[in-house]
C-alpha positions as YAML, in Angstrom:
chain: A
units: angstrom
residues:
- id: 1
  name: MET
  ca: [44.57, 164.61, 20.56]
- id: 2
  name: TYR
  ca: [44.73, 167.39, 23.14]
- id: 3
  name: THR
  ca: [48.18, 168.51, 24.26]
- id: 4
  name: ARG
  ca: [48.74, 170.69, 27.26]
- id: 5
  name: LYS
  ca: [50.43, 174.04, 26.69]
- id: 6
  name: LYS
  ca: [53.87, 174.24, 28.26]
- id: 7
  name: GLY
  ca: [53.79, 175.92, 31.66]
- id: 8
  name: LYS
  ca: [49.99, 175.74, 31.96]
- id: 9
  name: LYS
  ca: [48.61, 174.38, 35.22]
- id: 10
  name: LEU
  ca: [46.52, 171.22, 34.96]
- id: 11
  name: VAL
  ca: [44.06, 172.24, 37.67]
- id: 12
  name: GLN
  ca: [42.68, 175.78, 37.67]
- id: 13
  name: SER
  ca: [41.36, 177.03, 40.99]
- id: 14
  name: LYS
  ca: [39.83, 180.41, 41.74]
- id: 15
  name: LYS
  ca: [41.73, 182.24, 44.45]
- id: 16
  name: THR
  ca: [39.79, 184.36, 46.93]
- id: 17
  name: GLU
  ca: [40.39, 186.46, 50.04]
- id: 18
  name: ILE
  ca: [38.37, 186.46, 53.28]
- id: 19
  name: ASP
  ca: [39.30, 188.26, 56.51]
- id: 20
  name: GLY
  ca: [42.64, 189.20, 54.96]
- id: 21
  name: ILE
  ca: [43.54, 185.54, 54.31]
- id: 22
  name: LYS
  ca: [44.29, 184.57, 50.70]
- id: 23
  name: PHE
  ca: [42.83, 181.15, 49.93]
- id: 24
  name: GLN
  ca: [44.05, 179.00, 47.04]
- id: 25
  name: SER
  ca: [40.53, 177.85, 46.14]
- id: 26
  name: MET
  ca: [36.86, 178.57, 46.73]
- id: 27
  name: LEU
  ca: [36.54, 175.22, 48.52]
- id: 28
  name: GLU
  ca: [39.19, 176.27, 51.07]
- id: 29
  name: ALA
  ca: [37.35, 179.57, 51.60]
- id: 30
  name: TYR
  ca: [34.08, 177.68, 52.14]
- id: 31
  name: MET
  ca: [35.77, 175.39, 54.68]
- id: 32
  name: TYR
  ca: [37.22, 178.42, 56.49]
- id: 33
  name: LYS
  ca: [33.78, 180.04, 56.77]
- id: 34
  name: ALA
  ca: [32.25, 176.75, 57.98]
- id: 35
  name: LEU
  ca: [34.94, 176.31, 60.65]
- id: 36
  name: LYS
  ca: [34.54, 179.93, 61.74]
- id: 37
  name: THR
  ca: [30.73, 179.63, 61.97]
- id: 38
  name: ALA
  ca: [31.08, 176.43, 64.03]
- id: 39
  name: LYS
  ca: [33.62, 178.21, 66.27]
- id: 40
  name: LEU
  ca: [36.27, 175.55, 65.62]
- id: 41
  name: ASP
  ca: [39.77, 176.98, 65.92]
- id: 42
  name: SER
  ca: [42.24, 176.12, 63.19]
- id: 43
  name: ILE
  ca: [45.16, 177.67, 61.38]
- id: 44
  name: TYR
  ca: [45.12, 178.04, 57.59]
- id: 45
  name: GLU
  ca: [48.34, 176.67, 56.04]
- id: 46
  name: GLY
  ca: [49.95, 177.20, 59.44]
- id: 47
  name: GLU
  ca: [52.03, 174.06, 59.75]
- id: 48
  name: GLU
  ca: [54.47, 172.47, 57.33]
- id: 49
  name: PHE
  ca: [55.38, 168.79, 57.64]
- id: 50
  name: ILE
  ca: [58.60, 167.25, 56.33]
- id: 51
  name: LEU
  ca: [57.59, 163.91, 54.83]
- id: 52
  name: VAL
  ca: [61.03, 162.89, 53.54]
- id: 53
  name: GLU
  ca: [64.21, 164.53, 54.80]
- id: 54
  name: GLY
  ca: [66.58, 166.13, 52.32]
- id: 55
  name: PHE
  ca: [69.89, 164.39, 51.68]
- id: 56
  name: ASN
  ca: [73.20, 164.63, 49.87]
- id: 57
  name: PHE
  ca: [73.20, 162.58, 46.66]
- id: 58
  name: ASN
  ca: [76.86, 161.59, 46.32]
- id: 59
  name: VAL
  ca: [76.52, 159.37, 43.26]
- id: 60
  name: ASN
  ca: [77.00, 159.97, 39.56]
- id: 61
  name: CYS
  ca: [73.64, 160.37, 37.84]
- id: 62
  name: TYR
  ca: [73.45, 161.04, 34.12]
- id: 63
  name: GLU
  ca: [70.26, 162.78, 33.06]
- id: 64
  name: ARG
  ca: [69.07, 165.08, 30.36]
- id: 65
  name: THR
  ca: [66.61, 167.92, 30.62]
- id: 66
  name: THR
  ca: [64.34, 169.23, 27.89]
- id: 67
  name: THR
  ca: [66.87, 171.94, 27.00]
- id: 68
  name: LYS
  ca: [70.23, 170.39, 27.95]
- id: 69
  name: PRO
  ca: [71.95, 167.20, 26.78]
- id: 70
  name: MET
  ca: [72.75, 164.15, 28.94]
- id: 71
  name: GLU
  ca: [75.27, 165.10, 31.62]
- id: 72
  name: ASN
  ca: [76.22, 164.19, 35.18]
- id: 73
  name: ARG
  ca: [73.68, 165.78, 37.52]
- id: 74
  name: GLY
  ca: [74.72, 163.81, 40.58]
- id: 75
  name: HIS
  ca: [76.67, 164.93, 43.64]
- id: 76
  name: ASN
  ca: [74.17, 167.51, 44.84]
- id: 77
  name: LYS
  ca: [71.72, 168.16, 47.65]
- id: 78
  name: ILE
  ca: [68.22, 166.71, 47.24]
- id: 79
  name: LEU
  ca: [65.60, 168.92, 48.88]
- id: 80
  name: PRO
  ca: [63.12, 167.47, 51.37]
- id: 81
  name: ILE
  ca: [59.55, 166.57, 50.41]
- id: 82
  name: LYS
  ca: [57.26, 168.87, 52.38]
- id: 83
  name: TYR
  ca: [53.51, 169.03, 52.86]
- id: 84
  name: THR
  ca: [51.33, 171.89, 54.12]
- id: 85
  name: PRO
  ca: [47.70, 170.91, 54.78]
- id: 86
  name: ASP
  ca: [44.98, 173.54, 54.48]
- id: 87
  name: PHE
  ca: [43.74, 173.58, 58.08]
- id: 88
  name: VAL
  ca: [45.35, 172.31, 61.28]
- id: 89
  name: GLY
  ca: [43.30, 172.37, 64.47]
- id: 90
  name: ASP
  ca: [43.31, 170.74, 67.88]
- id: 91
  name: GLY
  ca: [43.18, 167.02, 67.03]
- id: 92
  name: PHE
  ca: [42.28, 167.40, 63.35]
- id: 93
  name: ILE
  ca: [43.82, 168.20, 59.97]
- id: 94
  name: ILE
  ca: [41.80, 169.14, 56.89]
- id: 95
  name: GLU
  ca: [43.00, 169.07, 53.29]
- id: 96
  name: CYS
  ca: [40.42, 170.51, 50.88]
- id: 97
  name: LYS
  ca: [40.97, 168.99, 47.47]
- id: 98
  name: GLY
  ca: [38.49, 169.58, 44.67]
- id: 99
  name: ARG
  ca: [40.57, 168.19, 41.82]
- id: 100
  name: ALA
  ca: [44.00, 166.81, 42.57]
- id: 101
  name: ASN
  ca: [47.04, 167.40, 40.38]
- id: 102
  name: GLU
  ca: [49.19, 164.48, 39.27]
- id: 103
  name: SER
  ca: [51.65, 164.67, 42.20]
- id: 104
  name: PHE
  ca: [49.02, 164.87, 44.96]
- id: 105
  name: PRO
  ca: [48.16, 161.16, 45.42]
- id: 106
  name: MET
  ca: [51.76, 160.21, 46.24]
- id: 107
  name: ARG
  ca: [52.27, 163.18, 48.55]
- id: 108
  name: TRP
  ca: [48.95, 162.36, 50.29]
- id: 109
  name: LYS
  ca: [50.05, 158.75, 50.90]
- id: 110
  name: LEU
  ca: [53.36, 159.95, 52.33]
- id: 111
  name: PHE
  ca: [51.48, 162.37, 54.58]
- id: 112
  name: LYS
  ca: [49.17, 159.60, 55.81]
- id: 113
  name: LYS
  ca: [52.21, 157.48, 56.67]
- id: 114
  name: TRP
  ca: [53.76, 160.44, 58.51]
- id: 115
  name: ILE
  ca: [50.51, 160.87, 60.49]
- id: 116
  name: VAL
  ca: [50.43, 157.17, 61.50]
- id: 117
  name: ILE
  ca: [54.01, 157.35, 62.78]
- id: 118
  name: ASN
  ca: [54.03, 160.83, 64.35]
- id: 119
  name: ARG
  ca: [50.44, 161.82, 65.25]
- id: 120
  name: PRO
  ca: [48.27, 158.70, 65.43]
- id: 121
  name: ASN
  ca: [45.57, 160.46, 67.49]
- id: 122
  name: VAL
  ca: [44.79, 163.13, 64.92]
- id: 123
  name: VAL
  ca: [41.69, 162.88, 62.70]
- id: 124
  name: LEU
  ca: [42.38, 163.48, 59.02]
- id: 125
  name: PHE
  ca: [39.78, 164.87, 56.58]
- id: 126
  name: LYS
  ca: [39.89, 165.40, 52.80]
- id: 127
  name: PRO
  ca: [36.65, 167.08, 51.70]
- id: 128
  name: GLN
  ca: [36.19, 167.39, 47.93]
- id: 129
  name: ASN
  ca: [33.07, 169.54, 47.77]
- id: 130
  name: GLN
  ca: [30.92, 171.81, 49.96]
- id: 131
  name: LYS
  ca: [28.69, 168.94, 51.10]
- id: 132
  name: ASP
  ca: [31.83, 167.11, 52.34]
- id: 133
  name: CYS
  ca: [32.91, 170.28, 54.17]
- id: 134
  name: ASP
  ca: [29.55, 170.40, 55.96]
- id: 135
  name: GLU
  ca: [29.95, 166.74, 56.92]
- id: 136
  name: VAL
  ca: [33.44, 167.44, 58.31]
- id: 137
  name: ILE
  ca: [31.97, 170.17, 60.53]
- id: 138
  name: SER
  ca: [29.23, 167.81, 61.68]
- id: 139
  name: ILE
  ca: [31.77, 165.12, 62.63]
- id: 140
  name: LEU
  ca: [33.99, 167.63, 64.43]
- id: 141
  name: LEU
  ca: [31.07, 169.06, 66.42]
- id: 142
  name: LYS
  ca: [30.02, 165.56, 67.53]
- id: 143
  name: LYS
  ca: [33.59, 164.83, 68.59]
- id: 144
  name: CYS
  ca: [33.88, 167.97, 70.76]
...
């Protein structure tokens, strides 16, 4: 049985830089070049969305961590759940996702719910390969 090394990321992506912008993956860089070629304005990681507000957790909560024994970890501030999509443009949002990590599906669902409530007129895209990126550009050009 394969066990993951502690601290090792599940999904490895190759980082790259284009026009002074540091992209987290080659797929994001490809999408950037495609948007630029199509002359579609967008901002890379330019907008952060708060999906769930932070709050004060004023209840006793006994938990253990891998290194510490069971103890009361309640009565503290819980940070908000945030989401930063890859590209935000006029009327569209693009999240390039080749291989998702284990927390992505839940965060993506929360983001979709946020979109329905707060920006129902935006078009949401999640390309997973270069062919999908090309299709996104095609759809956006037809829409304009």
